[in-house]
N, C-alpha and C positions, 0 to 999 in steps of 0.2 A: 532637517531631521534626514538622518541615513536609513535607508531601507535594505532590509536584506533580502538579498535575492534569493528564491527559492527554486532550485533547481532540481527536477526529479531525479532520483538514483532509486535504483532496483537493489533492496539489501538482502532480499531471498528468493530463491526461486521454490514456489511452496508446492506446486504439484504441476507434471506434463501428462497429458491424456489427450493421446493421436496428434494434432496440429493445434493444441490450445496448451499454453503456459498460464499458470496462475504464479502471479508475483505478488511480491510484498513491495512497496515503494516506501522510501524514507519517509513519508508522512502518515506512514501507519496504515495506509489504505491497501485492500488485497485486491488486484485487478486481473483481467482476464483478457489475455492476448490471443485470439483466433488467427492464426495463420493461413487457415482455408481462405479465410474472408480477404486477409491484409492481402497475398500474393494475387487472388483475383483483382482486387482492388487495384493493383499495382502492375497488372497484367502481366506476370512474369511468363516468360518463354524460355526457351533452350539457351539463347545466348546472354541470359542474366545472371549475375552472380550467385542470386537467390534460389537459380533451378535446381541444385544437387538438394536443396532443403525440401522437396516435394517428396523425397525418399524418407519413410519415416523412420529408419535406421540412419540415416544421417541428420535427419532433424533432431532426434534425440541426443546427439552429443553436444548439447547445449550445455556452455557454463555460465557462471557468473563471474565476470571479469571486469573492474573496473568500473563496479556500480550499474552494469548492463549484459545485456545478453551477447554472448560470442559463440561464435563457432569454430574453434580451433582446426577442424575438417575440411573448412573453407578457407582457402589463402587467396588473400589479394596482395598483389606487389601495388605499392607507392614509392615514390620517389622523395629519397629524407634531403635533408638542410642542403648535406653537401654533394647534392645529387646520386648517392648510392640509391641503389635500388633495396627497399626493405620487404620482408615478407611478414605480412599481419596475418591475424584472425579475422573472418566477416563479422563485422559487428554493426549494430543498429543503435543508434542514440539513445538512450533513456528517456529524453525530452520528445522523442519521436513517438517511442513504444508508450509512453503515458499517452499521448494524444491517440493513439490506434487502440487502445485498452477501452475495456468495459468494467464500471464499477461492480464490485462483487458485494452483495449486503452482507455484513456479518450475522453468523447465526445470533440467535436473541440471546444465548448464553454468555455473549461476549459484550452486550449491551450493559455498561454501568448505569445507563440512565432508568432502565428497567428496574434494577436492584432498588436504586434510590426510590423510585417511585413506591414500587410495592411496600418496603420497609416505613417510608413517611407514611402511607395511607394505614398501614398495620399499626403504627404507632399512634395514629388519629390526629395527625396534623397536616394543617394547610401548608403550601407551599412559603406562603408569607411567614408563618410560624418556624418552618425551617429553615427559611431566609435568615431570618431575625438571630434565630440560637445558632446558626453557624457563620455568621457574620458576611452573609451574601446579599445580594438581592433576590427577589421571587422572580423578576426576568431570568436571572441566572439561573436559577433551580428548574425553570420551567425549560430552559434551553438544553439543560443537561437531561433532564427525566424525557426529553424529546429525540436524545441524541443529536443535538444540534451543535454542539460546540465540543471541544476537546475537554479533559477535565486532568490538570495536575495532580499528581499523587498527594501533596499536601493538602490541598484543596479537599479532595475524596476523604481525605481522612477527618479533614475539619468537618465536613457534613456529616461523615456517618458518627464520629466519636463525639463532638459536641453538639450537633444537631439533633442527631438522633438518638445520641445516648446510648450508643452501641461500640463493640470493639470491630476494628477492622483487621480482619485475618485474609492474607493473601496467599494463593499457593500458585507454584508454578507444576506443572505435570509435564 
């Protein structure tokens, strides 16, 4: 059986506050990178490539490039395949950044599990009854309500429309 390899990638820089960067990864998680802690952990000194990033103005020049964080203001020289010297921006691999980051719990208004649970209780249904009506299992409904699993849009629609007898309305602001 072929397994899909999940390589962390950053798809969005959500905000920068001081030396903290909140990023959205390709698995949908928002995660926080605290570079004050990271630089301390790495024992960054004047001789290190990262040292200029201690300056807030230099740090804020971060960009999203190739699904990772990149600082074009910090240039590194590397030898290319043909022996030529290439100048590249300083980057840290997204896999390393993911490991260094901390999970950010989404605000409750982004959790669809709570929406489903509240609607189920309002309809006077048990998890078992909702599962039967929507063609899933009680265990799956429980995992959704407790935000322990991802949910495909087609399944969300099935639970809302077939299970709860409601109309699914989605807005993007």
